[in-house]
C-alpha atoms as an extended CHARMM CRD file, in Angstrom:
* protein
*
        77  EXT
         1         1  MET       CA             17.3520000000      117.3980000000      -39.8060000000  PROA      1               0.0000000000
         2         2  SER       CA             15.9220000000      120.3740000000      -37.9150000000  PROA      2               0.0000000000
         3         3  ASP       CA             12.6030000000      118.5800000000      -37.4730000000  PROA      3               0.0000000000
         4         4  ILE       CA             14.3630000000      115.7490000000      -35.5950000000  PROA      4               0.0000000000
         5         5  ASN       CA             15.8840000000      117.8250000000      -32.8080000000  PROA      5               0.0000000000
         6         6  VAL       CA             15.9530000000      121.5990000000      -33.0310000000  PROA      6               0.0000000000
         7         7  ARG       CA             17.8390000000      122.5260000000      -29.8600000000  PROA      7               0.0000000000
         8         8  LEU       CA             20.0870000000      119.6370000000      -28.8840000000  PROA      8               0.0000000000
         9         9  LYS       CA             22.7710000000      120.0610000000      -26.2370000000  PROA      9               0.0000000000
        10        10  ALA       CA             26.3080000000      118.9520000000      -27.1150000000  PROA      10              0.0000000000
        11        11  GLU       CA             29.1350000000      118.7180000000      -24.5950000000  PROA      11              0.0000000000
        12        12  GLU       CA             32.8030000000      117.8270000000      -24.9490000000  PROA      12              0.0000000000
        13        13  TRP       CA             33.9290000000      115.1810000000      -22.4750000000  PROA      13              0.0000000000
        14        14  VAL       CA             36.9090000000      112.9960000000      -21.7120000000  PROA      14              0.0000000000
        15        15  ILE       CA             36.0670000000      109.3630000000      -20.9930000000  PROA      15              0.0000000000
        16        16  ASP       CA             38.8070000000      106.9530000000      -19.9570000000  PROA      16              0.0000000000
        17        17  GLY       CA             41.3640000000      109.4870000000      -21.2210000000  PROA      17              0.0000000000
        18        18  GLN       CA             39.7640000000      109.7040000000      -24.6760000000  PROA      18              0.0000000000
        19        19  GLU       CA             38.0960000000      112.6150000000      -26.4340000000  PROA      19              0.0000000000
        20        20  ALA       CA             34.3410000000      112.2460000000      -26.3230000000  PROA      20              0.0000000000
        21        21  GLY       CA             31.1530000000      114.0660000000      -27.1630000000  PROA      21              0.0000000000
        22        22  LEU       CA             27.8200000000      113.8310000000      -25.4290000000  PROA      22              0.0000000000
        23        23  ILE       CA             24.6570000000      114.7780000000      -27.2980000000  PROA      23              0.0000000000
        24        24  ILE       CA             21.5230000000      115.2930000000      -25.2200000000  PROA      24              0.0000000000
        25        25  PRO       CA             18.1590000000      115.8420000000      -26.9290000000  PROA      25              0.0000000000
        26        26  SER       CA             16.0900000000      118.9150000000      -26.2950000000  PROA      26              0.0000000000
        27        27  GLU       CA             12.4640000000      118.8660000000      -25.2660000000  PROA      27              0.0000000000
        28        28  ASP       CA             11.4060000000      119.2720000000      -28.9220000000  PROA      28              0.0000000000
        29        29  GLN       CA             12.9000000000      115.9230000000      -29.9830000000  PROA      29              0.0000000000
        30        30  VAL       CA             10.3850000000      113.8990000000      -31.9700000000  PROA      30              0.0000000000
        31        31  LYS       CA              8.6240000000      111.1920000000      -29.9420000000  PROA      31              0.0000000000
        32        32  GLU       CA              9.9200000000      108.3730000000      -32.1630000000  PROA      32              0.0000000000
        33        33  PHE       CA             13.4230000000      108.9130000000      -30.7430000000  PROA      33              0.0000000000
        34        34  ASN       CA             12.0800000000      108.3640000000      -27.1940000000  PROA      34              0.0000000000
        35        35  ASN       CA             14.5340000000      110.7080000000      -25.3770000000  PROA      35              0.0000000000
        36        36  GLN       CA             17.4910000000      109.0320000000      -27.0780000000  PROA      36              0.0000000000
        37        37  ALA       CA             20.8890000000      110.5660000000      -26.3460000000  PROA      37              0.0000000000
        38        38  GLU       CA             24.2940000000      109.6830000000      -27.7860000000  PROA      38              0.0000000000
        39        39  VAL       CA             27.9020000000      109.5220000000      -26.6750000000  PROA      39              0.0000000000
        40        40  ILE       CA             30.7610000000      109.3160000000      -29.1770000000  PROA      40              0.0000000000
        41        41  ILE       CA             34.2180000000      108.3350000000      -27.8970000000  PROA      41              0.0000000000
        42        42  LYS       CA             37.4350000000      108.1940000000      -29.8980000000  PROA      42              0.0000000000
        43        43  TYR       CA             39.0370000000      104.7600000000      -29.5710000000  PROA      43              0.0000000000
        44        44  PRO       CA             42.5510000000      104.7760000000      -28.0320000000  PROA      44              0.0000000000
        45        45  LYS       CA             43.7540000000      103.1390000000      -31.2610000000  PROA      45              0.0000000000
        46        46  VAL       CA             42.0750000000      102.3500000000      -34.5450000000  PROA      46              0.0000000000
        47        47  LEU       CA             40.1590000000       99.0630000000      -34.4800000000  PROA      47              0.0000000000
        48        48  LYS       CA             40.4930000000       96.9090000000      -37.5760000000  PROA      48              0.0000000000
        49        49  ASN       CA             38.0850000000       94.1140000000      -38.4280000000  PROA      49              0.0000000000
        50        50  ASN       CA             37.5540000000       92.3480000000      -41.7670000000  PROA      50              0.0000000000
        51        51  GLY       CA             39.2560000000       95.1280000000      -43.6960000000  PROA      51              0.0000000000
        52        52  ASN       CA             37.2570000000       97.8810000000      -41.9680000000  PROA      52              0.0000000000
        53        53  GLN       CA             38.6780000000      100.5290000000      -39.6480000000  PROA      53              0.0000000000
        54        54  TYR       CA             36.7730000000      101.9740000000      -36.7090000000  PROA      54              0.0000000000
        55        55  TYR       CA             37.7700000000      105.2230000000      -35.0170000000  PROA      55              0.0000000000
        56        56  PHE       CA             34.8640000000      105.8740000000      -32.6630000000  PROA      56              0.0000000000
        57        57  PHE       CA             32.7220000000      104.0290000000      -30.1460000000  PROA      57              0.0000000000
        58        58  ILE       CA             29.1080000000      105.2050000000      -30.3890000000  PROA      58              0.0000000000
        59        59  MET       CA             26.5190000000      104.4450000000      -27.7460000000  PROA      59              0.0000000000
        60        60  TYR       CA             22.8510000000      105.3690000000      -27.5620000000  PROA      60              0.0000000000
        61        61  ALA       CA             20.8310000000      105.4480000000      -24.3480000000  PROA      61              0.0000000000
        62        62  ASP       CA             18.0050000000      107.4470000000      -22.8440000000  PROA      62              0.0000000000
        63        63  LYS       CA             18.9220000000      110.9780000000      -21.8060000000  PROA      63              0.0000000000
        64        64  ASN       CA             18.3150000000      110.3030000000      -18.1070000000  PROA      64              0.0000000000
        65        65  ASN       CA             20.8980000000      107.4960000000      -17.9120000000  PROA      65              0.0000000000
        66        66  ILE       CA             23.4920000000      108.0880000000      -20.6280000000  PROA      66              0.0000000000
        67        67  GLN       CA             25.8620000000      110.1570000000      -18.4830000000  PROA      67              0.0000000000
        68        68  SER       CA             26.0560000000      107.6250000000      -15.6690000000  PROA      68              0.0000000000
        69        69  ILE       CA             26.5200000000      104.7740000000      -18.1570000000  PROA      69              0.0000000000
        70        70  ALA       CA             29.1830000000      106.6400000000      -20.1620000000  PROA      70              0.0000000000
        71        71  LYS       CA             31.2400000000      107.3210000000      -17.0250000000  PROA      71              0.0000000000
        72        72  THR       CA             31.6950000000      103.5590000000      -16.5760000000  PROA      72              0.0000000000
        73        73  ILE       CA             33.2420000000      102.9330000000      -20.0210000000  PROA      73              0.0000000000
        74        74  LYS       CA             36.8070000000      101.5920000000      -19.9410000000  PROA      74              0.0000000000
        75        75  PHE       CA             38.8860000000      100.5750000000      -22.9530000000  PROA      75              0.0000000000
        76        76  ILE       CA             41.1160000000       97.5130000000      -22.6350000000  PROA      76              0.0000000000
        77        77  ASP       CA             43.9490000000       96.2840000000      -24.8380000000  PROA      77              0.0000000000
């Protein structure tokens, strides 16, 4: 795993009242990931679909836009 991204930056956030984590790649991220960053947000309640349960919303976007996109996320009932 260390050859993928040696010095990533992780931040704790709150998005739409939910616990969230933002992972920003460092400059040593391998080119194949193309500056990909990730945000992980805990759903307000567990989502169930076809016998599966989902606890987190996970979104990938480029590191220059992920924060502005993540700030627009709203969960609805």
